[in-house]
C-alpha positions in Angstrom: 9.3 8.5 -9.1 5.7 7.4 -8.6 3.0 9.8 -8.1 0.9 9.2 -4.9 -2.5 7.9 -5.9 -5.4 9.9 -5.0 -7.7 8.7 -2.2 -11.5 8.4 -3.8 -13.1 8.3 -0.4 -11.8 11.2 1.4 -13.2 11.4 5.0 -12.7 14.9 5.5 -14.6 15.9 2.5 -18.3 16.5 2.5 -18.8 15.4 -1.1 -19.9 11.8 -1.2 -18.9 9.7 -4.5 -21.8 8.6 -6.5 -21.4 5.0 -5.9 -21.4 5.5 -2.3 -24.7 7.3 -2.4 -26.0 4.4 -4.3 -24.9 1.7 -1.9 -26.3 3.7 1.1 -29.7 4.2 -0.7 -29.7 0.4 -1.3 -28.8 0.0 2.5 -31.8 2.0 3.4 -34.2 0.2 1.3 -33.5 -3.1 2.8 -34.6 -1.6 6.2 -32.3 -3.6 8.1 -30.3 -1.3 10.1 -31.3 -1.3 13.9 -33.5 -4.6 13.4 -33.8 -7.2 15.7 -31.3 -10.2 15.6 -32.5 -12.8 13.1 -31.2 -16.5 13.5 -30.3 -16.7 9.6 -27.6 -13.9 10.2 -26.4 -15.6 13.7 -26.0 -18.8 11.5 -24.1 -16.9 8.7 -21.6 -15.1 11.4 -21.2 -18.9 13.1 -20.6 -20.2 9.7 -18.1 -17.6 8.7 -16.2 -18.2 12.1 -15.9 -21.8 11.3 -14.9 -21.4 7.8 -12.3 -19.0 8.5 -11.1 -20.9 11.7 -11.5 -17.6 13.7 -13.0 -17.3 17.3 -15.1 -14.0 16.4 -17.0 -13.2 13.4 -19.4 -10.2 12.6 -22.1 -9.6 10.0 -21.6 -5.7 9.8 -23.3 -3.3 7.7 -21.8 0.3 7.1 -24.0 3.4 7.1 -23.1 6.9 6.3 -22.4 7.6 9.9 -21.4 4.2 11.5 -20.8 0.4 11.0 -23.3 -1.7 12.8 -23.2 -5.4 13.7 -26.4 -7.4 12.5 -24.8 -10.5 14.1 -21.9 -11.8 15.9 -20.3 -14.9 17.0 -17.9 -15.2 19.8 -18.2 -12.1 21.4 -21.1 -10.7 23.7 -23.1 -7.8 22.6 -22.8 -6.4 19.1 -24.0 -3.1 18.4 -22.1 -0.7 16.3 -19.4 1.7 16.2 -18.9 5.5 14.8 -17.7 5.5 11.2 -14.8 7.7 12.3 -13.8 5.5 15.1 -10.2 4.4 15.1 -11.1 0.8 15.4 -13.2 1.1 12.5 -10.9 2.7 10.2 -8.1 0.1 11.2 -9.8 -2.8 9.9 
């Protein structure tokens, strides 16, 4: 019988893995969260939609507490979602 694999990213734990800490530090250094829209990212979202033949695409960044959309194509608005939101965890 196979043993269940251990989940290395336990969302109920307060301990953050070292790799995740490094990723979050890099994200903060970029100073991109909550920034204004930029055409290059909008173009990237549009290109992703075209390449994947999908009507909707997002360029999203994941912070410690939320997912934030830098650019979007095919949907109005944008913004973000709390990281523990059901929608975020499903995708």
